[in-house]
N, C-alpha and C positions, 0 to 999 in steps of 0.2 A: 639229298637231304632225307633223313628219316622222319616219317610222320607217325604221330600217335593216333590210336583210335579213341576219339574223345566224343562222349555223349553230351552234347551242348546243355540240354536240359538237366540231366542228372547231375552234371558237374556243378551247375550254378545252384541247384537245389541243395546239394551237399555243402558247398562252400558257404552259402548264406546261412545254412543251419549252424556252421562253425562260427560265423560272425556273430550270431545271436548269443552264443555262449561265451564269447571272448571279450571280456571287459576292458581289455587294453586298446581296442580299436576305436577310432573316432571316424566321422563321416569322410575325412580326407583319405585315410587309409583304404576305406571301401571304394571311394571314387578312383583312386589310383589303381587298385587291384582290378576293377572293372575295365578301366582303360587299357591295362596290360592284357587282360583277357581278350579284349577286342582285337588288339594287335596280333596276338596269338591266333585268334580265329582268322584274321585277314591273311596270315601266313599259312593257313590250313594246318594248324596244330603241329608244328615240327617239335622235335625233342628239345631244341633250344633255338633261340633267335636273338637278333641284335636290335636294340632300340635307339632312337634319337631322342635325347632329353627334351628338346623343345616340342617335339611331336607328342611325347607321353604327357608333358605338362598341359598341352592344349587339349588333348582328349579327356584328361582328368580334371580340367578347369582349375588347376593349381597355378597360382600366379607367382609364388616365391620359390626360388631355387633352394633356399635353406629348408623350407617345408618339404619340398619334393625329395631332397636327399634324406632327410630325417625319416620320412614315411616309407621310402623304398628299402632303407637299411633296416628299419624295424620289421617290415614284412619279410625281409630275408632272415632276421634273427628269430623271428617267431615262426619260421618254417612254412610260410604260405608260398614261397617261391625261392628260387636260387638267383642271386644277383651278383654279378662279377663286374664291377665298375671298370671303365676303360679310361686310361690317361692319355689316349691318342685321340686328337680332335677329328681325325679322319676315320675312326672306327667307333661304332657305337658300343654300349655296354651290353653284356650277354645276359640273357634271361632264360631261366628254365622254369616253366610252370608245372606244378605238381598236378597230377590227374586226380581230382576228388570224386569223380563219378565212375561207377562201374556197372556192368550189365546185371549183376545179381542184386542190386538194390542196396548196396553197402556204400558208406562214405569212406574215402581214403584220407586219413589225417597224417600229415607229415610227421615222421618220428625224428626226434633229435639224435637218437642213436643210430638211425638208418640213413642219414643224410648222405653219406658217402657210397651207398649201395647203388645198384644199377637203376632202380626206380625211385629211390629216396622216399618211400612211402611205407606206412603200416596200415593194415587192415583193422578197422574199428566198426563194428556193427552200428547202424543208425539206431537200432531198437535197444541198445545197451543202456540201462538206467543211468542218468546223469548223476544221481546220488552215489552210485558205486564208484564212478570215475572220480568224484570229488573225495570220497572216503580214501581212495588209494593215494590221491595227491597229498591229502592231509597226513597220511602216515609217514611221508617223507619230510624230514626236517630240513628247511631251507632257510631258516631265519638267519644263520651264519655258517660259514665254512668250518670244517673240523680244525684246519690249521693253515698256514701260509702256503704250504706246498699244494694244497687242493686248489687254492686260488691261482697259483702259477700254472697249474696243469690246465685249469679252465681258460686262462688267458692265451696259453699256447694253442689250444684248439680253436680259439677265435683269431689266431695269427697275430697276436699282440705280444710284445716283449716282456721278459721277466721283470724289468724295471717298473713298467706300468702296473703290473700285478702287485708288486711290493708297495707301490704308492697307494693302490686302492686298499690293500689289506691294512696297512699302517693307519690310514685315515679313518677307516670305520672301526678298526680295533680300538682306536683312541677315543671314539665317541660312543663306544658300547653297542655298535651295530644298530644305530638308530638314524633315520633320516633327519637331518637337521638337528641331530642330538636330542630329538623329542619323540619322534614316532618310530616304534620298533619295526625293523625290516621284516617283511614276510618272506620274501624270495631274494636271497643275496645275489643269485645269478642274474635275475632281471635287473637288479641294481647295477651289477657289473656291466651288463650290456648297455645300460644307459650312460655309464661312466665312459665306455668305449665310444658311444655315439657322440657324446659331448666333446671327447678328445678329437674325433674326426672333424667335427665342426670348427674346433679351435685351429686345427691344422689348415683347414681350408681358408679360414679367415686370415691367418697369418700369411699364407701363400698369396691371397689377394692384395693384402697390404703391401708386401714385398714387391709384387708386380707393379702396383700403383706407384710406389716410391721410385723404382727403377725408371718407369715411364716418365715421371716428373723431372728426373735427373737429366733425361735426354732432350727436354724442351729447350728451344733456342728463342732467346728474346733479343731485342735491339740493344739491351744493355748488358749482354753477356760478357762475363769476364773470362777470356779464354786461358788466363793463368790458373783458373780453378779446375780441378779434375772433374770428370763426369760423375 
């Protein structure tokens, strides 16, 4: 197992600084991140590690599976960590924590463009004025995509099919790129990620309903009519 050199204090100082500037986060996101950081620490900071959902929920004090899945997927989409869910009940989900602390007093902020690189991080100085960063962000127009192909490319990068991209594009194109048809979208990519997360939740709910229905069909009662198929 390859271990990373992580400065515990510098990492937490840097990541909490990032938390303070990120308006998307709520206390549940932070609680889950701290729980995963503690598990990472327990494993002596490996490059990646595997988690048990029940253990992560216990550490983070999250009681709802839906809330847990939503928060960990959002932390993944917002580049605080790398999350690879496991569909095998005997194997945990894979987590890669990005190293936010360095020896030279800089904070490491995960870059969307560098997620596939060897360290998945981009150096940003802590002392860089926040206003400059905001101005650079404002220069990029994200209220709506240039065309349908841009949406398809984005969904492909998120490992989602072209059909789902077209559904998203047609829906918001039809209502003028406004949330609920009223509020103008500020960042269409963030809206697309929320669309993907909701689609994931719907898939999970349908799977649970199907399993429940199949289980009910296998129940046996004293009045069972054996002429009926299972």
